[in-house]
C-alpha positions as CSV (number, residue, x, y, z in Angstrom):
1,M,-58.0,-108.2,25.1
2,N,-59.0,-106.3,22.0
3,T,-56.3,-103.7,22.6
4,R,-53.3,-106.1,22.3
5,P,-53.4,-106.7,18.5
6,S,-53.6,-103.0,17.9
7,T,-50.6,-102.5,20.2
8,F,-48.7,-105.1,18.2
9,A,-49.6,-103.5,14.9
10,L,-48.5,-100.0,16.1
11,A,-45.2,-101.3,17.4
12,A,-44.5,-103.0,14.1
13,A,-45.3,-99.9,12.1
14,V,-43.1,-97.7,14.2
15,F,-39.9,-99.7,13.7
16,L,-40.5,-100.3,10.0
17,L,-40.5,-96.5,9.5
18,A,-37.3,-96.0,11.5
19,A,-34.2,-94.5,10.0
20,T,-31.6,-96.9,8.4
21,V,-28.1,-97.3,9.7
22,E,-25.4,-99.9,9.6
23,A,-25.2,-103.7,9.7
24,K,-27.4,-106.5,8.3
25,P,-29.9,-108.6,10.3
26,Y,-29.3,-112.3,9.5
27,R,-31.4,-114.4,11.9
28,A,-34.8,-115.8,11.4
29,M,-37.3,-115.3,14.3
30,V,-37.8,-118.9,15.6
31,T,-35.9,-121.2,13.3
32,R,-32.2,-121.3,14.2
33,T,-29.7,-120.1,11.7
34,A,-26.2,-121.6,11.4
35,E,-24.4,-118.3,11.7
36,T,-23.5,-117.5,15.4
37,T,-22.9,-114.4,17.4
38,R,-19.5,-113.0,16.6
39,S,-16.6,-114.2,18.8
40,G,-16.2,-111.8,21.7
41,N,-19.6,-110.2,21.2
42,L,-22.6,-110.2,23.5
43,E,-26.2,-110.0,22.2
44,L,-29.0,-108.8,24.6
45,G,-32.6,-109.5,23.7
46,L,-36.1,-108.9,24.9
47,R,-39.2,-110.4,23.4
48,Y,-42.9,-110.3,24.1
49,Q,-45.5,-112.8,22.9
50,G,-49.2,-113.1,23.4
51,F,-51.7,-115.8,22.2
52,F,-55.0,-114.8,20.5
53,A,-58.1,-116.1,18.8
54,L,-60.6,-114.5,16.4
55,E,-63.1,-114.6,19.3
56,S,-61.4,-112.6,22.0
57,E,-62.9,-114.7,24.8
58,R,-60.9,-117.7,23.4
59,S,-57.6,-115.9,23.5
60,L,-55.2,-117.6,26.0
61,P,-54.9,-115.6,29.2
62,Y,-51.1,-116.0,29.1
63,Q,-48.5,-113.5,28.0
64,Q,-44.7,-114.0,28.1
65,L,-41.8,-111.6,28.4
66,S,-38.4,-113.1,27.7
67,P,-35.1,-111.4,28.2
68,S,-32.2,-113.3,26.5
69,I,-28.4,-113.3,26.3
70,R,-26.2,-114.7,23.5
71,W,-22.5,-114.9,23.9
72,G,-20.0,-115.6,21.1
73,I,-17.4,-117.8,23.0
74,L,-15.3,-118.7,20.0
75,D,-15.7,-118.5,16.2
76,N,-18.7,-120.7,15.4
77,L,-19.5,-121.4,19.1
78,E,-22.3,-119.6,20.9
79,A,-24.0,-119.9,24.3
80,N,-27.4,-118.5,25.0
81,V,-29.7,-118.2,28.0
82,Y,-33.3,-117.1,28.3
83,F,-35.3,-115.8,31.3
84,E,-39.1,-116.0,31.1
85,V,-41.8,-114.1,33.0
86,L,-45.4,-115.2,32.5
87,A,-48.4,-113.0,33.1
88,L,-51.3,-115.3,34.1
89,G,-54.6,-113.6,33.4
90,L,-55.0,-109.9,32.5
91,P,-54.0,-106.9,34.6
92,G,-57.1,-105.8,36.7
93,D,-58.5,-109.3,36.9
94,S,-58.9,-110.7,40.4
95,D,-56.9,-113.8,39.6
96,F,-54.1,-111.9,37.7
97,Q,-50.6,-113.0,38.8
98,L,-47.0,-112.9,37.6
99,A,-44.9,-116.0,37.6
100,F,-41.2,-116.5,37.0
101,G,-40.7,-119.0,34.1
102,D,-38.3,-121.7,33.2
103,I,-34.6,-121.0,32.3
104,P,-33.5,-122.5,29.0
105,L,-29.7,-122.7,28.6
106,G,-28.3,-123.7,25.2
107,L,-25.1,-124.1,23.2
108,Q,-24.7,-124.0,19.4
109,W,-21.6,-125.2,17.5
110,T,-21.4,-124.6,13.7
111,F,-19.0,-127.4,12.7
112,L,-19.2,-126.9,9.0
113,E,-19.3,-123.5,7.3
114,T,-18.7,-122.7,3.7
115,R,-20.0,-120.0,1.4
116,P,-23.0,-121.9,0.1
117,F,-23.7,-124.2,3.0
118,A,-23.4,-124.6,6.7
119,L,-24.2,-127.2,9.4
120,A,-24.6,-126.7,13.1
121,A,-25.6,-128.7,16.3
122,Y,-27.7,-127.1,19.0
123,A,-28.3,-128.5,22.5
124,R,-30.5,-127.0,25.2
125,V,-31.5,-127.9,28.8
126,T,-34.4,-126.1,30.5
127,F,-34.3,-125.6,34.2
128,P,-37.8,-126.0,35.8
129,T,-38.3,-122.8,37.7
130,G,-41.7,-122.1,36.2
131,P,-45.2,-123.1,37.4
132,S,-46.1,-126.7,36.8
133,N,-49.6,-126.7,38.2
134,E,-51.2,-124.6,35.4
135,D,-52.7,-127.3,33.3
136,A,-53.7,-125.0,30.4
137,I,-50.1,-123.8,29.7
138,P,-48.9,-125.6,26.6
139,P,-45.5,-127.4,26.8
140,S,-43.9,-124.7,24.5
141,L,-44.2,-122.3,27.4
142,S,-42.7,-122.4,30.9
143,D,-44.4,-125.4,32.5
144,G,-42.0,-126.2,35.3
145,T,-40.4,-129.4,33.9
146,W,-36.9,-130.5,33.0
147,D,-36.8,-130.3,29.2
148,Y,-34.0,-131.2,26.8
149,E,-33.6,-130.4,23.1
150,G,-31.2,-131.6,20.4
151,T,-31.3,-129.9,17.0
152,L,-29.4,-130.3,13.8
153,V,-29.3,-127.0,11.8
154,G,-28.7,-126.8,8.1
155,E,-28.4,-123.6,6.1
156,L,-28.3,-123.1,2.4
157,R,-26.9,-119.7,1.3
158,V,-28.2,-119.2,-2.2
159,S,-26.7,-115.6,-2.3
160,K,-25.5,-113.0,0.1
161,D,-29.2,-112.0,0.7
162,L,-31.2,-115.2,0.2
163,R,-30.9,-118.1,2.7
164,F,-32.9,-121.2,3.6
165,M,-32.7,-122.9,7.0
166,L,-33.8,-126.4,8.1
167,N,-34.0,-127.5,11.7
168,A,-34.6,-131.1,12.8
169,S,-35.2,-131.4,16.6
170,Y,-35.9,-134.0,19.2
171,L,-37.7,-132.5,22.3
172,H,-37.7,-134.4,25.5
173,Q,-40.4,-133.1,27.9
174,G,-40.4,-133.7,31.6
175,T,-43.1,-134.4,34.2
176,R,-45.4,-131.8,35.7
177,D,-45.7,-131.7,39.5
178,R,-49.3,-130.8,40.0
179,G,-49.3,-130.7,43.8
180,A,-52.2,-132.6,45.3
181,L,-53.2,-133.8,41.8
182,A,-51.5,-136.6,39.9
183,D,-48.3,-135.8,38.1
184,F,-48.5,-135.5,34.3
185,D,-45.8,-136.8,32.1
186,V,-45.6,-134.5,29.0
187,P,-44.9,-136.6,25.9
188,D,-41.8,-136.1,23.9
189,A,-42.0,-134.6,20.4
190,V,-40.1,-134.2,17.1
191,Q,-40.0,-130.8,15.4
192,L,-39.1,-129.6,12.0
193,G,-38.5,-125.9,11.1
194,L,-38.1,-124.6,7.6
195,A,-37.3,-120.9,7.0
196,G,-36.4,-118.7,4.1
197,T,-35.0,-115.2,4.7
198,Y,-34.2,-112.4,2.3
199,N,-32.4,-109.1,3.0
200,I,-34.1,-106.4,1.1
201,D,-31.2,-104.1,2.0
202,N,-28.4,-104.0,4.6
203,F,-30.9,-103.1,7.3
204,T,-34.1,-105.0,6.6
205,L,-34.8,-108.8,6.6
206,V,-38.1,-110.4,5.7
207,G,-38.8,-114.1,5.9
208,L,-41.3,-116.9,6.1
209,E,-41.0,-119.9,8.5
210,V,-43.0,-123.1,8.9
211,I,-42.8,-124.9,12.2
212,G,-44.2,-128.4,12.5
213,R,-44.3,-130.4,15.8
214,V,-45.6,-133.9,16.5
215,Y,-46.0,-135.2,20.1
216,F,-45.8,-138.9,20.7
217,E,-49.2,-138.9,22.5
218,R,-52.4,-137.1,21.8
219,A,-52.7,-135.6,25.3
220,I,-50.0,-132.9,25.7
221,T,-51.3,-131.5,29.0
222,P,-54.2,-132.4,31.3
223,V,-56.3,-129.8,29.4
224,W,-55.1,-130.1,25.9
225,T,-55.9,-133.8,25.3
226,D,-56.1,-134.0,21.5
227,N,-53.5,-131.6,20.2
228,A,-50.5,-133.6,19.1
229,N,-50.0,-132.4,15.6
230,Q,-49.1,-128.7,15.4
231,V,-48.1,-126.7,12.3
232,E,-47.6,-122.9,12.4
233,I,-46.7,-120.4,9.6
234,I,-44.6,-117.5,10.8
235,P,-43.9,-114.4,8.6
236,V,-40.9,-112.5,9.9
237,V,-39.7,-108.9,9.7
238,R,-36.4,-107.7,11.3
239,R,-34.9,-104.2,10.9
240,E,-31.7,-102.6,12.2
241,V,-32.6,-99.1,13.4
242,S,-29.2,-98.2,14.9
243,P,-25.8,-99.8,15.0
244,G,-26.3,-103.3,16.6
245,L,-29.9,-102.7,17.5
246,V,-32.4,-104.9,15.6
247,L,-36.2,-104.7,16.1
248,E,-38.4,-107.6,15.1
249,A,-42.0,-108.5,14.7
250,V,-44.0,-111.6,13.6
251,A,-47.4,-113.1,13.8
252,G,-47.4,-117.0,14.1
253,I,-50.6,-118.4,12.4
254,A,-51.9,-121.8,13.5
255,V,-52.5,-124.1,10.5
256,T,-53.6,-127.5,12.0
257,P,-56.8,-127.8,14.1
258,D,-54.7,-129.3,16.9
259,L,-52.9,-126.0,17.3
260,S,-55.7,-123.6,16.4
261,N,-57.7,-125.1,19.2
262,I,-55.1,-123.7,21.6
263,Y,-54.6,-120.4,19.8
264,R,-55.3,-119.0,16.3
265,F,-52.3,-116.8,16.1
266,R,-49.6,-115.4,18.4
267,A,-47.9,-112.0,18.2
268,L,-44.2,-111.7,18.9
269,I,-42.4,-108.4,19.0
270,G,-38.9,-107.6,20.4
271,G,-35.4,-106.6,19.7
272,T,-31.8,-107.5,20.1
273,Y,-28.7,-105.4,20.7
274,E,-25.2,-106.8,19.9
275,F,-21.9,-105.2,20.9
276,D,-18.3,-106.1,21.4
277,L,-17.5,-107.0,25.0
278,A,-14.0,-105.4,24.8
279,S,-15.3,-102.0,23.8
280,G,-18.7,-102.2,25.5
281,P,-22.1,-100.8,24.2
282,R,-21.9,-98.0,21.6
283,L,-23.5,-95.1,23.4
284,P,-25.0,-92.0,21.7
285,K,-22.3,-89.8,23.3
286,D,-19.6,-91.9,21.5
287,D,-21.3,-91.2,18.2
288,D,-21.5,-87.5,19.0
289,K,-17.8,-87.4,19.6
290,D,-17.1,-89.0,16.3
291,D,-19.3,-86.6,14.5
292,K,-17.8,-83.5,16.2
293,K,-14.1,-84.1,15.4
294,P,-12.5,-80.8,14.4
295,A,-11.9,-80.3,10.7
296,P,-8.3,-80.5,9.6
297,K,-6.6,-77.1,9.3
298,K,-6.0,-75.8,5.8
299,K,-2.5,-75.7,4.6
300,P,-1.2,-72.1,3.9
301,S,-1.3,-71.3,0.3
302,T,2.0,-71.1,-1.5
303,R,0.6,-69.4,-4.5
304,K,2.1,-65.9,-5.2
305,R,-0.3,-63.0,-5.4
């Protein structure tokens, strides 16, 4: 497990040194922003996250790989879907296995958008296709239950580069089917997310997020029985390394004992690629053609010798 933090650090360093190109990243990493994917555009994403402790033997033996799709349906209306794959244990272990996770499907509508302020509503339903008999998986991961989320998103745009986001969410958690063991009803929760982001330039965004979650009961799984109050600090870095391609990295740091008992910090790395559905992805060959256009012929000189 000791190799995973170094892999995360290496990946973060690589993309931070990449060459700059065009557009501006505008999303936070976890907190939702009011701005949606452009109408007629598709955004493809891929994100990895792992869960660690200062003592390697206490790191959670779960890793997650999550492809995602965002589709700009109309101006200010966006749909998104996530697919999750869980690695249970570590490769090489006798009990290592891969499991297909839950499928969250969401819809966001930004119903008020002005230059200094915006409001949006986000709704999500999670289809229970993941494992529900793994008692140590926290409810924030794929746990094989029907889940529902309703979130109000507020965004304050202090300037073109500085933004603040506030999310207020109600999370309805379903019931875990544990096979021969008794079912476990995961308690509902309320969640607040506060984020500030700043665009250093047109290609690099840095930010800081604070996520707080309170479950209505102390026991949130059959294993985590005293972990209802969870607060996490999340520093964010996102950088566009080619037109439409944004790479991102973050390390979520547990603040409250209820969360640090589960993990001390989590590492998230990933990227998104947004393109116009009408014209399709922008391929390197297309860029080469643009760069190799013949130079205009010079007009014959009319000056007399």
